[in-house]
C-alpha positions as CSV (number, residue, x, y, z in Angstrom):
1,M,70.9,143.3,-104.8
2,A,73.6,141.5,-102.7
3,H,73.3,142.1,-99.0
4,Y,76.0,141.5,-96.4
5,D,76.4,141.7,-92.7
6,L,79.7,143.7,-93.1
7,V,81.0,145.6,-96.1
8,I,84.7,146.8,-96.0
9,I,85.9,149.4,-98.5
10,G,89.7,149.1,-98.7
11,T,92.1,146.3,-98.0
12,G,94.9,147.9,-96.1
13,S,94.0,148.1,-92.4
14,G,90.5,147.2,-93.4
15,N,91.4,143.7,-94.4
16,P,92.0,142.4,-90.8
17,L,88.4,143.3,-89.9
18,V,87.3,139.9,-91.2
19,T,87.8,138.3,-87.7
20,P,86.5,135.0,-86.4
21,D,83.5,136.9,-85.1
22,F,82.3,137.0,-88.7
23,A,82.9,133.3,-89.5
24,D,79.2,132.7,-89.8
25,K,78.4,136.1,-91.4
26,K,78.4,137.3,-94.9
27,V,81.3,139.8,-95.6
28,A,82.1,141.9,-98.7
29,I,85.5,143.4,-99.3
30,I,85.8,146.1,-102.0
31,E,89.2,147.1,-103.4
32,K,89.7,149.2,-106.5
33,G,93.5,148.9,-106.6
34,V,96.2,146.6,-105.4
35,F,95.3,144.3,-102.5
36,G,96.9,145.2,-99.1
37,G,96.8,149.0,-99.1
38,T,99.4,151.7,-99.0
39,C,101.8,150.3,-96.4
40,L,102.4,147.0,-98.1
41,N,102.5,148.1,-101.7
42,V,103.7,151.7,-101.9
43,G,104.4,152.9,-98.4
44,C,106.1,151.7,-95.2
45,I,107.4,148.3,-96.1
46,P,108.9,148.8,-99.6
47,T,110.4,152.2,-98.7
48,K,112.2,150.8,-95.7
49,M,113.6,148.0,-97.9
50,F,115.0,150.6,-100.2
51,V,116.3,152.5,-97.2
52,Q,118.2,149.5,-96.0
53,A,120.1,149.4,-99.3
54,A,120.7,153.2,-99.0
55,E,122.1,152.8,-95.5
56,V,124.6,150.2,-96.7
57,A,125.7,152.5,-99.5
58,R,125.8,155.6,-97.2
59,S,127.9,153.7,-94.6
60,A,130.4,152.8,-97.3
61,R,130.7,156.4,-98.5
62,E,131.2,157.7,-95.0
63,S,133.5,154.9,-93.7
64,S,136.7,156.8,-94.0
65,R,135.9,158.8,-90.8
66,L,136.3,155.5,-88.9
67,G,139.6,154.7,-90.6
68,V,138.1,152.3,-93.1
69,D,138.5,153.2,-96.7
70,A,135.5,151.8,-98.6
71,S,133.6,152.8,-101.7
72,V,130.5,151.9,-103.6
73,Q,131.6,150.2,-106.8
74,H,128.2,149.8,-108.5
75,V,124.5,150.1,-107.6
76,R,122.3,147.5,-109.3
77,W,119.0,149.3,-109.2
78,S,117.1,146.6,-110.9
79,D,118.3,144.1,-108.3
80,I,117.4,146.4,-105.5
81,R,114.0,146.9,-107.0
82,E,113.4,143.2,-107.6
83,R,114.5,142.3,-104.1
84,V,111.7,144.6,-102.8
85,F,108.9,143.8,-105.1
86,G,109.8,140.2,-105.6
87,R,108.7,139.8,-102.0
88,I,105.9,142.3,-101.8
89,D,104.0,141.6,-104.9
90,P,103.4,137.9,-104.1
91,I,102.1,138.9,-100.7
92,A,99.6,141.3,-102.2
93,L,98.5,138.7,-104.7
94,G,98.3,136.0,-102.0
95,G,96.2,138.2,-99.8
96,R,93.7,138.7,-102.6
97,E,93.6,135.0,-103.5
98,Y,93.1,134.1,-99.8
99,R,90.1,136.4,-99.5
100,E,88.7,135.2,-102.9
101,R,88.8,131.7,-101.7
102,G,86.6,132.7,-98.8
103,S,83.8,133.2,-101.4
104,E,83.8,129.5,-102.0
105,D,82.0,128.8,-98.7
106,G,79.9,131.9,-99.1
107,N,81.5,133.8,-96.3
108,T,83.7,136.5,-98.0
109,T,83.1,138.1,-101.4
110,V,85.7,140.3,-103.1
111,Y,84.6,143.1,-105.4
112,S,87.4,144.5,-107.6
113,G,86.3,148.0,-108.5
114,H,85.6,151.5,-107.2
115,A,82.8,151.8,-104.8
116,R,80.4,154.7,-104.5
117,F,77.6,155.1,-102.0
118,T,74.1,155.4,-103.3
119,G,72.6,155.7,-99.8
120,D,73.5,155.3,-96.2
121,H,73.9,151.5,-96.5
122,S,74.1,150.9,-100.2
123,L,76.8,151.1,-102.8
124,R,77.5,150.6,-106.5
125,V,80.9,149.0,-107.5
126,D,82.3,149.7,-111.0
127,G,82.1,146.7,-113.2
128,Y,79.2,145.0,-111.3
129,D,75.5,145.2,-112.1
130,E,74.2,144.4,-108.6
131,E,73.9,146.9,-105.8
132,V,75.8,146.1,-102.6
133,T,74.2,146.7,-99.2
134,G,75.4,146.2,-95.7
135,D,74.2,146.2,-92.2
136,Q,77.6,147.7,-91.2
137,I,80.0,149.4,-93.6
138,V,83.6,150.4,-92.8
139,I,85.3,153.1,-94.9
140,A,89.0,152.3,-95.0
141,T,90.0,153.7,-98.3
142,G,93.4,155.2,-97.4
143,A,94.9,158.2,-99.0
144,R,96.8,159.2,-102.2
145,P,99.5,161.8,-103.2
146,V,98.5,165.4,-103.6
147,I,99.8,167.0,-106.8
148,P,99.9,170.8,-107.1
149,A,97.9,172.1,-110.0
150,V,100.9,174.0,-111.3
151,I,102.5,170.6,-112.0
152,T,99.4,168.7,-113.3
153,D,98.5,171.6,-115.6
154,S,102.0,171.7,-117.1
155,G,101.8,168.3,-118.6
156,V,105.4,167.5,-117.5
157,P,106.1,163.9,-116.4
158,Y,106.4,163.3,-112.7
159,E,106.6,160.5,-110.2
160,T,105.0,160.1,-106.8
161,S,105.7,157.8,-103.8
162,D,103.2,155.4,-105.5
163,T,105.3,155.1,-108.7
164,V,109.0,156.1,-108.1
165,M,110.1,152.9,-106.6
166,R,109.3,151.0,-109.8
167,I,111.2,153.2,-112.2
168,A,113.3,151.3,-114.8
169,D,116.6,153.0,-114.1
170,L,118.2,155.4,-111.7
171,P,118.3,158.9,-113.0
172,S,121.4,161.0,-112.9
173,S,119.5,163.8,-111.1
174,L,116.3,164.0,-109.2
175,V,114.2,167.0,-108.2
176,I,112.0,166.5,-105.2
177,V,109.2,169.0,-104.4
178,G,108.5,168.8,-100.7
179,G,110.4,168.5,-97.4
180,G,108.3,166.2,-95.3
181,F,108.4,162.5,-94.3
182,I,108.1,161.1,-97.8
183,A,110.4,163.6,-99.5
184,L,113.1,163.0,-96.9
185,E,113.1,159.3,-97.1
186,F,113.3,159.3,-100.9
187,A,116.0,161.9,-100.9
188,H,118.0,159.6,-98.6
189,V,117.5,156.6,-100.8
190,F,118.4,158.2,-104.1
191,S,121.2,160.4,-102.9
192,S,122.8,157.5,-101.1
193,L,122.6,155.4,-104.3
194,G,124.5,158.1,-106.2
195,V,121.8,160.3,-107.7
196,D,122.2,164.1,-107.6
197,V,119.2,165.2,-105.5
198,T,117.7,168.7,-105.3
199,M,114.9,169.3,-102.7
200,V,112.6,172.3,-103.2
201,L,111.3,173.6,-99.9
202,R,108.5,176.2,-99.3
203,G,110.3,177.4,-96.1
204,E,113.8,177.5,-94.6
205,R,113.9,174.0,-93.1
206,V,112.9,170.4,-93.7
207,L,110.2,168.8,-91.5
208,R,109.1,172.2,-90.6
209,H,106.2,171.1,-88.5
210,A,108.5,169.2,-86.1
211,D,110.0,170.5,-82.9
212,D,112.3,173.5,-83.8
213,D,115.5,171.7,-82.6
214,V,114.6,168.6,-84.5
215,S,113.8,170.4,-87.7
216,Q,117.0,172.5,-87.5
217,T,119.3,169.6,-86.6
218,L,117.9,167.5,-89.5
219,T,118.2,170.4,-91.9
220,N,121.8,170.9,-91.0
221,A,122.5,167.2,-91.5
222,V,120.8,166.8,-94.9
223,E,122.1,170.0,-96.5
224,N,125.5,168.2,-96.8
225,Q,123.9,165.2,-98.5
226,W,121.7,166.9,-101.2
227,T,120.9,170.4,-102.4
228,L,118.2,172.4,-100.6
229,V,116.4,175.1,-102.5
230,R,114.8,177.1,-99.7
231,N,111.8,179.6,-99.7
232,A,110.7,178.3,-103.1
233,E,107.3,179.2,-104.5
234,L,106.7,177.1,-107.6
235,T,105.3,179.1,-110.5
236,S,105.6,176.8,-113.5
237,A,106.9,173.5,-114.7
238,G,108.2,172.6,-118.1
239,H,110.4,170.5,-120.2
240,G,114.1,171.3,-119.8
241,A,117.1,170.4,-121.8
242,D,117.7,167.2,-119.7
243,G,114.3,166.6,-118.2
244,V,112.1,168.8,-116.1
245,E,112.6,172.5,-115.3
246,L,110.8,174.2,-112.5
247,A,110.5,178.0,-112.3
248,L,110.3,179.7,-109.0
249,S,108.7,183.1,-108.1
250,D,112.1,184.8,-107.4
251,G,113.4,183.9,-110.9
252,R,115.4,180.8,-109.9
253,T,115.1,177.6,-111.9
254,V,115.6,174.0,-110.9
255,N,116.4,171.2,-113.3
256,G,116.5,167.5,-113.1
257,D,116.2,164.3,-115.1
258,L,113.3,163.2,-113.0
259,L,110.7,164.9,-110.9
260,L,109.3,163.5,-107.6
261,V,106.3,165.2,-106.1
262,A,106.0,164.7,-102.4
263,T,103.7,167.4,-101.2
264,G,101.4,165.5,-98.9
265,R,98.6,163.0,-99.2
266,R,94.8,163.3,-99.3
267,P,92.1,160.9,-98.1
268,N,90.4,158.8,-100.8
269,T,87.0,160.0,-99.9
270,D,86.1,162.6,-102.6
271,D,84.7,160.1,-105.1
272,L,82.9,157.8,-102.7
273,G,79.5,159.3,-103.2
274,L,79.4,160.3,-99.6
275,E,77.1,163.2,-100.6
276,N,74.4,160.6,-100.9
277,T,74.8,159.7,-97.3
278,G,74.7,161.4,-93.9
279,V,78.4,160.9,-93.5
280,E,80.2,164.2,-92.9
281,V,83.6,165.0,-94.4
282,R,86.1,167.6,-93.2
283,P,87.5,170.2,-95.6
284,D,90.7,168.2,-95.9
285,G,88.8,165.2,-97.0
286,R,88.8,163.2,-93.7
287,V,85.6,161.4,-92.8
288,V,84.3,162.8,-89.5
289,V,84.2,160.0,-86.8
290,D,83.8,160.0,-83.0
291,E,86.3,158.5,-80.6
292,Y,85.1,155.0,-81.5
293,G,85.3,155.3,-85.2
294,R,81.6,155.9,-85.8
295,T,80.4,158.3,-88.5
296,G,77.2,160.2,-88.1
297,V,75.3,157.3,-89.8
298,D,74.4,154.4,-87.6
299,G,76.4,151.3,-88.7
300,V,78.9,153.2,-90.8
301,W,82.5,153.4,-89.5
302,S,85.8,154.7,-90.7
303,L,89.5,154.2,-89.9
304,G,93.0,154.8,-91.1
305,D,94.0,157.6,-93.5
306,A,90.4,158.0,-94.6
307,S,89.5,159.6,-91.3
308,S,92.4,159.7,-88.9
309,P,94.5,162.8,-88.2
310,F,97.5,160.5,-88.2
311,Q,98.6,159.1,-91.6
312,L,100.5,156.3,-89.9
313,K,100.2,152.6,-90.4
314,H,100.6,151.7,-86.7
315,V,97.7,154.1,-85.9
316,A,95.5,152.6,-88.6
317,N,96.2,149.2,-87.2
318,A,95.3,150.3,-83.7
319,E,92.1,151.9,-85.0
320,E,91.3,148.7,-86.8
321,R,91.6,146.6,-83.7
322,C,89.1,149.0,-82.0
323,V,86.6,148.9,-84.8
324,A,86.9,145.1,-85.1
325,H,85.9,144.9,-81.4
326,N,83.2,147.7,-81.7
327,L,81.5,146.1,-84.7
328,V,80.4,143.1,-82.5
329,H,80.4,144.7,-79.0
330,P,78.1,147.8,-79.4
331,N,77.6,148.0,-75.6
332,D,81.3,147.8,-74.8
333,L,82.9,150.3,-77.3
334,R,86.7,150.8,-77.3
335,P,88.0,154.3,-78.1
336,F,90.8,155.0,-80.5
337,P,94.2,155.2,-78.6
338,H,95.3,158.6,-79.9
339,D,97.0,159.9,-76.7
340,V,100.6,158.7,-77.3
341,V,101.3,158.5,-81.0
342,P,104.9,158.1,-82.1
343,S,106.3,158.5,-85.6
344,A,109.6,158.1,-87.4
345,V,111.2,159.3,-90.6
346,F,113.7,156.8,-92.1
347,T,115.9,159.4,-93.7
348,H,119.6,160.0,-92.8
349,P,119.8,160.6,-89.9
350,Q,116.6,159.0,-88.7
351,V,114.1,161.0,-86.8
352,A,111.6,159.8,-84.2
353,T,109.2,161.7,-82.1
354,V,106.4,161.2,-79.6
355,G,104.3,163.7,-77.8
356,M,104.5,167.5,-77.9
357,S,107.2,169.7,-79.3
358,E,108.7,172.3,-76.8
359,A,106.6,175.1,-78.4
360,Q,103.4,173.0,-78.1
361,A,104.1,172.1,-74.5
362,R,104.7,175.7,-73.5
363,A,101.6,176.9,-75.5
364,A,99.5,174.3,-73.6
365,G,100.5,176.0,-70.3
366,H,103.0,173.5,-69.0
367,D,105.9,174.6,-66.8
368,V,108.4,172.6,-68.7
369,T,111.9,171.3,-68.1
370,V,113.9,170.5,-71.3
371,K,117.1,168.7,-72.0
372,V,118.9,168.3,-75.3
373,Q,121.4,165.5,-75.1
374,A,124.1,165.0,-77.8
375,Y,124.8,161.4,-79.0
376,G,128.5,162.4,-79.1
377,A,128.5,162.9,-75.3
378,T,128.0,159.2,-74.7
379,A,130.4,156.3,-75.1
380,Y,128.7,154.7,-78.1
381,G,128.4,158.2,-79.6
382,W,132.2,158.2,-79.5
383,A,132.2,154.9,-81.3
384,L,130.1,156.3,-84.0
385,E,132.2,159.5,-84.2
386,D,128.8,161.3,-84.0
387,T,129.0,165.1,-83.9
388,S,125.4,166.2,-84.6
389,S,122.7,163.8,-83.4
390,I,120.5,164.7,-80.5
391,C,117.9,163.4,-78.1
392,K,115.5,166.1,-76.8
393,V,113.2,165.4,-73.8
394,I,110.5,167.7,-72.5
395,A,108.7,167.1,-69.2
396,D,106.3,168.9,-66.9
397,K,108.1,170.1,-63.7
398,E,105.1,169.5,-61.4
399,T,103.9,166.1,-62.6
400,R,107.4,164.9,-63.6
401,K,105.8,163.2,-66.6
402,L,107.3,163.3,-70.1
403,L,105.4,165.5,-72.5
404,G,107.6,164.9,-75.6
405,V,110.7,163.0,-76.7
406,H,112.5,163.6,-80.0
407,F,115.5,161.9,-81.6
408,V,117.6,162.9,-84.6
409,G,120.3,160.3,-85.2
410,P,121.1,156.7,-85.8
411,D,118.5,154.1,-84.6
412,A,116.1,156.9,-83.6
413,S,113.1,154.8,-84.4
414,T,114.3,152.1,-82.0
415,L,115.8,154.3,-79.2
416,I,112.5,156.1,-78.7
417,Q,110.5,153.0,-77.7
418,P,111.3,153.2,-73.9
419,A,110.0,156.8,-74.0
420,I,106.8,155.6,-75.7
421,Q,106.3,153.0,-73.1
422,A,106.9,155.5,-70.2
423,M,104.4,158.0,-71.6
424,S,101.9,155.2,-72.3
425,F,101.9,153.9,-68.8
426,G,102.5,157.2,-66.9
427,L,106.0,156.6,-65.7
428,A,107.7,159.7,-64.2
429,A,110.8,160.8,-66.0
430,D,113.1,160.8,-62.9
431,E,111.7,157.3,-61.9
432,M,112.4,156.1,-65.5
433,A,116.0,157.4,-65.3
434,R,117.0,155.8,-62.1
435,G,114.5,153.0,-61.6
436,Q,116.1,150.6,-64.0
437,Y,119.4,149.6,-65.5
438,W,120.6,151.1,-68.7
439,I,123.1,148.9,-70.6
440,H,126.6,150.5,-70.8
441,P,127.8,151.5,-73.3
442,A,124.7,151.0,-75.4
443,L,123.3,153.9,-77.4
444,T,120.2,154.0,-75.1
445,E,122.4,155.9,-72.7
446,V,121.6,159.0,-74.8
447,L,118.0,158.8,-73.5
448,E,119.2,158.0,-70.0
449,N,121.4,161.0,-69.9
450,A,118.7,163.2,-71.3
451,L,116.3,162.2,-68.6
452,L,119.0,162.8,-65.9
453,G,119.5,166.3,-67.3
454,L,115.9,167.3,-66.6
455,E,115.5,169.7,-63.6
456,F,112.7,169.0,-61.2
457,P,112.0,170.6,-57.8
458,P,112.9,168.4,-54.7
459,H,110.2,165.9,-53.8
460,D,109.7,167.6,-50.4
461,A,109.4,171.0,-51.9
């Protein structure tokens, strides 16, 4: 038996938990896959590097509207791929080697294998004879793609977000099942690089859980870039003449050289042996934790996609910082900061959102004021020749506080930051609009004008 002060399962946002507070403690890190987790290896970072190449290609294809006739002569997929993973793979390897070097002084031991609980504070790791026990254990196992049974049962080849970025060659055509964050980003990447993309949607719109104006604006924008197959219930998958053929319940068929399944992600908790512990798991696979990251078992914690309702790296990082503190300060616990959580989709156009949708705000009983501001009504919007992008702001009339802010358009992920700051620190919308300078004619004037368009009662009312 090998006993540790701290055992961490997962090396994404779990890896930074090895803080100086544990310099004189024994720590075990368990990782069954590639070191560094989803974000580094198959998520946020590599996808955005591919998106940058896609943005350059898309800009060239759309340049004629600005009076510049440009074109994409050739896409060197292998060079794009190697630019990404030539940087990322050494980082993942270096992270593992750094932690393994920690074992030389007896502080940190790396176990490469799948861990399963045998009791509340004990585990077995595949490939190791000894049992691992820990005074404190953190479950940070992340999540993985969900594949519908109709596809797995068919035997047809398919890619997921974990694999599609490493394909050998660009296909001529790509079918994407799904219309959420991951599907939209890869549709942008591959369509911009010249692939004929078809997206199969369960409903009428992409990003259907977003604010209605956001979802509709984005759907209108992307239907001119790739094919949308709406209201599609997948009934079977098989081998077609040129690749994969999907059959839909209404008799339609969809064909493509390559199939990408992007129908969501599930926490990696179902094969952890949690049934041998007192740790509770929700029906969707998330570990049940309190506001401090504690499970129902004393000394067992969880963070990130394994337990969080937000599958977002910046949320996992924030949770990690709280757990890192809480592990060594049991009498001064810090709660997870889940009040103002932003997100972004790096498709074309970008989407960024924070807070409530209009429907959610109204359902929560707020007396709301709403403004939808077009990019094209600002000076920099003219420079972009933008005719479709929007900023939508939602505020409470009584408190004057922002309830939600949403962007669909260029630089959305950056433009939303002032709104995140205002909501985080309780700044009133009208004070935000007039209490500072807004650089003219920067694109941030879209947010300024949206704020100015909100209608509040007079202060003396």
